[in-house]
N, C-alpha and C positions, 0 to 999 in steps of 0.2 A: 453608294459605293463605300466599302470598308477597306481602308488602306492600312497595311502594316508598315510602320516606320522603324528602321534600324539605324542607330547611330553608333559608329565605332571609329571616329576620326582620331582619337587620342587615348585618354586613359579612363574613359567611362563608357560602359556598354549600356545602351538604352534601347528599349523596344516599346512601341505604343501602337494602339489601334484607334484609328480615327474614322468615324462614320460621317459622311458628308451631309446626312440628314439629321443625325442625333448628336453630332459633336464628338468630343473625345470620350471614348469608352473606357480607356484605362492605359496606364503606362507603368513600366518597371525600370529601375535603374540600378546598375551595379558600379560602384566606384572602386578604382584600383589604387587608391591612396595608400592603404597598408602595404601593397605589393612594392611600391616605388619609394616609400618613405626612407628606407635604409640607404638608398642611393642619392637622396637629396634632389631627385628630379625624375622625370619619366624616362624609362629605358625602353626604346621602341620595340626591341625584340620581345621583351617580356610583356609589353602591352599587347602585341599581336597574339601571342600565345594565350593570354588570358581571355581575349575576345573569342578565340576559338572554343575555349572551355565553357564560357558563360552564355553565349548568344542563344543557343537552342534551348537550354534549360530555362532561361528568362522568357523565351517565347512561350514555352509550355505553361509557365506560371501565369503569364499575361492572359493567355487564352482561357485558362481555368478561372482567373479572376473575372473575366468578362463574360463567362458562360458561353464561350464560342469554341469552335474547332478550326482546324486549318482550312476546312472546306468553306468556312464563312469568310475567308479572306478574298477580296475581289481584286486587289492590286498590292504591289510591294514597292515601297520607296526606301532607298538606302543612301547614306552619305557617300558621295563619290569624290569629295574634295571640298576645300583644301584640308590637309591633315597629314599624318604620318602614313607613308605609302603602304607599309605592311598592315597597319591597322585598318586602313581603308579597304584593302584587298580582302580582308576577312569578311567585313560586312557586305561588300559588293558580291563576293562569291556566294555567300550564304543567301543573300537576297535574290540573286539571279537563279540559283539552283532551286530555291523554294518556288519561285515564280514559274520556272519551267515545269517542275513536277506538278504544280497545281493548275497549269494552263492559264495563268493570269498575267497581265502586263506588269513590267517592272520599270523603275525609273531611278536614275542617279540624281541626287539632290545636292545643291550647293550648300555647304555647311553654314555659311554666313547668311544666305537667304533664309535658311531655317531660323536663325536667331532673329533676323529682321522681321520675320512674320510671326514670331512667337507671341507678341502682344495681341494678335488676332484671335487667340484662343481665350481672351478675357472679355468681360462685359463691363463697360462698353469697349469696343474695339476701335482703334483709330481709323478715320476715313482718309483716303488719299486726297491730295498729296500731303507728304510730310517729310521732315528731316529725320534721319535715323543716325543715332550715335551707337556704333557697334564696338563694344569693348570686350573682346573675347580672346583669351590666350595671347597669341602673337599678332592679333589684329586690333588696331584702333582706327576706325573709319568714320567719316561723316559723309552720309549719302543722301542725295536728293531723290526721293521716291515719288514718281509721278503716278505710277500704277504698278500692278503686279508684273514684275519683270522689266520695268522701265526704270533703270537706276543710273544715276550720275554720281560718281565719286567726287566729292568736293574737297575732301582732305584725307590724307593717309599718313601713317607713321613713317618717318625717315630712318628710324633705327629701332630701338626697343619700343614695343607697345606698352600701354599702361599696365596691363596685367603682368607682363614680363618684368617691368620695372618694380612692381610691387613684390613679386616673388624673389627677385635678385637682391633687392634691398633688405627684405626679411632675412635672407640667408646671411648677408654680411652682418646683420644684427644678432645672429646666433639663434634665430627662430627655426623651428622644425618645419619640414616640408608637409603640406603645401603652405608656403609662408604668407601669401597675400592676405588671406582672411585673418591670420594671426596678427599680422602687422596692423590691420584695421582695428582689431580688438585692443591691441597695445596702445594705439594712438588715442583711444578714448580716455586713457589715464594720463596722457601727456599734457604738459602745460602749454597753452597757446602763446605764441610770441617769443618763447625763449630762443628759438632758432628761426631764421627766415631763409627759406630756400627760393631759388629763382623760379619764375613761371616761364618755362622755355617757349620761345617763338611767339610770345603774345605781344611783343613790342614791335612787330612787323606785320604787314598785311598778309593775308592768306589763312588757310584753314588746316595746314599740315601740322603734324605733331612730332616732337622729339623728346624722349624721356631718358635717353641713356646718360645724359649729363647729370641728372638728378641722382643716379646711383653713385657717381664719382663724388658729388657734393655730400651725399650722406656718408660715404666712406671716410672722406676727409674730416667731416664734422665729428664722426664717431672716434677717430683716432685722436683728435685734438681735445675733445670734451671729456673723454673717459668712457668707462664701460659699466657704470653703476646702473641699477634698474630704472631709476627715474630718468637718467639721461637717455637711455634707450627709448623709453616711452616718449620723451620730448622730441627726439629725432624722428620717431615714427609719426608723431603728430605733425611735425613740420613737413615731412615728406608727403604725407597724405594731403595736407592742406594745399601743397604746391600742385599735386596731380589734380585734385578736385577743382581748384581754381582754374587751372589751365583748361580742363575739359569744359567747365562752365563758360569761360570766356569764348572758347571756340564755338560752342553751341549757340551762344547769344549772337555771335558774329554771323553764323550761318543763317539764323532766323532773320537777322537784319538784312542780310544780302539778298535773300530769296523772297522776303515778304511773307513767308509761311508762318502759320501759327500753331502747328502741331509738331511735337518732338517725340520720337520713339527712342527709348534707351534699352538696349538688350546686350546680353553677354555677361560673363561672370562679374566683372567690375561694376556692372549695373546694379548689383545687389548691395553695393557699398552704401551704408546709411548716410554718411556725410555727403556723398555725391547726390543722393536722392533729395536730401534736405536742401542743398544748394540749388539744384535744378528746379525744385518746386518753388523756391523763392524767386528765382530768375524768371521763370515762365509766368508766374503770377504778376510780376511787375510789367510784363509785356502783354498781358491779357492773352497768353498762349496756354496750351495744354500739354502736359507731358504724360506719356503712357509707358508702362513697363509690363513685362510678363510677370507672373507670380514668381516668388523667390526660387522655387524648385525648378523653374524653367529658365532661369538666368544662366545656369551652367548647362553643359551639353546634355541633351535628352532626346529620346525617341519621339516625343510628342511633336516637337517642332519639325522634325523630318517627315513625320506622317502627314502633318497639315500642309507643309510646303509641297510635298509630293502629290497630295490629293488635289491641290489647286491646279497643278500642271497636268495631272492625269485626266481630270475632268475637262480640261481644255483640249484633250486629244493628243497630248504629247506622249510619245512612246520611244523606246529604244530597241535596237536589235539584240541579238543573242550574245554579242561580245561583252566581256567584262572590262570596263574601262574606268580608271580612277585618275584624278588630277590633283596631285599634291599642291600645285599652284594653279589658281583658277580665279580670274577676275569676275567680280559681280557684273561688270558692264558687258561681259561676253554672253550673258544669259539672254535667251529670246524673250520678247514681250509676250504676255498672255492676254488674250482678248476676252476670255470668259473664265470664271473661277467660282468654286462653291464655297 
């Protein structure tokens, strides 16, 4: 089965073709960063319009790269949520229309399940069960994954997610959009130990997260310490250290509480070099293993949607002709899958 995946939940348009026998055949991604940079953040209406302009041309490019035609598509998977409702509707409408015109099934995919399963595209892929740390955009989740579709949320963010906190702190430090990756680069030249930020919610039981206070702490530190380049780098280093330590502490706690020895990390913040180094050390100490998708699949992409959709389509899951998207959608609401490719 060849499954076309369409990702349009926010500010990246991604399409990919996944073959359940041959694996990933190809993927193409368009980033809207230049479109939104002048506004300092994603403008939902502009994002939706750009998805309209880019999705079909990207599809034609993908098919050409793979040496395929539309008639070679056996099913279509598209992101149905969570995300920006206008952006989701673009991908869903295109996906459903293509499926209807080709006479093939279509399926709406949960965006975070796509991230969770992205490491399955790598070799070696993690075996079930495992703990998943999902750090993508407005989401920071710790999930116990027993099997495909069997998810238990162990920890969630109570306010800002890690990625949001990175972007907002970068903005208050005067960094251009998108700021999270720039803050991480700036932190590499920061002096360790000059500033010490709190590690929120690590001195109490539980696996939930809270990162909004770190923004305030960074803002206060910035105002009091000055605005020279080295001070900004030192603040960036202290902020990143606090976020990374907090994520590592909660991952260690989740592994301890569940007794599991496999950890999956996915989402944009999962590409952070300091986080990867810290998690590698932590899991090695516990004789555990940590798995990531390749860097290009940490951010939003069509490949993860094609794969997640293929798993559910192979198990016989289908949808009717209606176009339905869910800007808010819990992972725990997804049905379990008893068979997957």
